[in-house]
C-alpha positions in Angstrom: 73.6 97.6 -151.8 72.4 100.2 -154.3 73.1 99.7 -158.1 75.2 102.7 -158.0 77.3 101.5 -155.3 77.6 98.1 -156.8 78.6 99.5 -160.0 81.5 101.6 -158.3 82.8 98.7 -156.5 82.7 96.7 -159.7 84.5 99.3 -161.6 87.3 99.6 -158.8 87.7 95.8 -158.8 87.9 95.6 -162.5 90.6 98.4 -162.5 92.6 96.6 -160.0 92.5 93.4 -162.1 93.6 95.3 -165.0 96.6 96.9 -163.1 97.5 93.6 -161.8 97.6 92.1 -165.1 99.6 95.0 -166.6 102.1 94.6 -163.6 102.4 90.9 -164.3 103.2 91.5 -167.9 105.8 94.1 -167.0 107.4 91.9 -164.5 107.5 89.1 -166.9 109.2 91.3 -169.6 111.8 92.3 -167.0 112.5 88.8 -166.0 112.8 87.9 -169.6 115.3 90.7 -170.2 117.5 89.8 -167.2 117.6 86.1 -168.3 118.6 87.1 -171.7 121.4 89.3 -170.3 122.4 86.4 -168.3 122.7 84.1 -171.4 124.6 86.8 -173.3 126.9 87.3 -170.4 127.4 83.4 -170.2 128.2 83.5 -173.9 130.7 86.4 -173.6 132.5 84.6 -170.7 132.6 81.4 -172.6 134.3 83.3 -175.5 136.7 85.1 -173.1 137.8 81.9 -171.5 139.0 80.6 -175.0 141.4 83.5 -175.4 144.8 83.9 -174.2 145.7 86.4 -171.6 148.0 88.3 -174.0 145.2 89.1 -176.4 144.0 92.9 -175.9 140.5 93.1 -175.0 138.4 96.4 -175.5 135.1 97.3 -173.5 132.7 99.6 -174.9 132.2 102.8 -172.7 130.0 105.2 -174.6 131.2 106.0 -178.0 134.7 104.7 -177.3 136.5 101.6 -176.5 139.0 101.2 -173.5 141.4 98.4 -173.3 141.0 96.3 -170.4 142.4 93.1 -168.8 140.8 89.6 -169.1 140.6 89.3 -165.4 138.7 92.6 -165.1 136.4 91.8 -168.0 135.5 88.5 -166.4 135.0 90.2 -163.1 132.6 92.5 -164.6 130.6 89.7 -166.3 130.4 87.8 -163.0 129.1 91.0 -161.3 126.5 91.6 -164.0 125.4 87.8 -163.9 125.1 88.2 -160.1 123.1 91.4 -160.4 120.7 90.0 -163.0 120.2 87.0 -160.8 119.3 89.1 -157.7 116.9 91.3 -159.9 115.4 87.9 -161.2 114.8 86.8 -157.6 113.2 90.0 -156.5 111.1 90.1 -159.6 109.8 86.4 -158.9 108.9 87.5 -155.3 106.9 90.7 -156.8 105.3 88.5 -159.4 104.1 86.2 -156.6 102.6 89.1 -154.6 100.9 90.6 -157.6 99.5 87.2 -158.8 98.0 86.8 -155.3 96.6 90.3 -155.6 95.1 89.4 -159.0 93.6 86.2 -157.5 92.2 88.1 -154.8 90.6 90.7 -157.1 89.2 88.2 -159.2 87.4 86.5 -156.4 86.1 89.7 -155.2 84.8 90.3 -158.7 83.0 86.8 -158.6 81.4 87.8 -155.4 80.2 90.8 -156.7 78.7 89.2 -159.6 77.1 86.6 -157.5 75.8 89.2 -155.0 74.3 91.3 -158.0 72.6 88.3 -159.4 71.2 87.3 -156.1 70.0 90.7 -155.1 66.3 91.4 -155.7 65.7 93.9 -158.5 63.9 96.9 -157.0 62.1 97.4 -160.3 61.0 93.8 -160.7 58.8 93.8 -157.6 56.6 96.6 -158.7 
């Protein structure tokens, strides 16, 4: 393989590695965000469980607050928690895929470096 071709392949593989690492960081951030949302929902649910049904509850909607029943609030919290758990599961699958892609690209990079080191130099034989 010529030096130019080797360099182009090297650049493509390193770019793939950088993109994969960036994706992994983004996925980790999304997972952390969803886990934080689950913890917050859990704390809110625990506080609501301690309240009497006669206590008026208000839910924020944009710039205003709307009175809502305790059962509706708990239902909404359960939906949020389920959605966050579903998202986390999907993100974990995506993370595995991207990790495999990163490992493959890293292996390719090592192969390219080995091939470049073992290839005879055209200028050295003259």
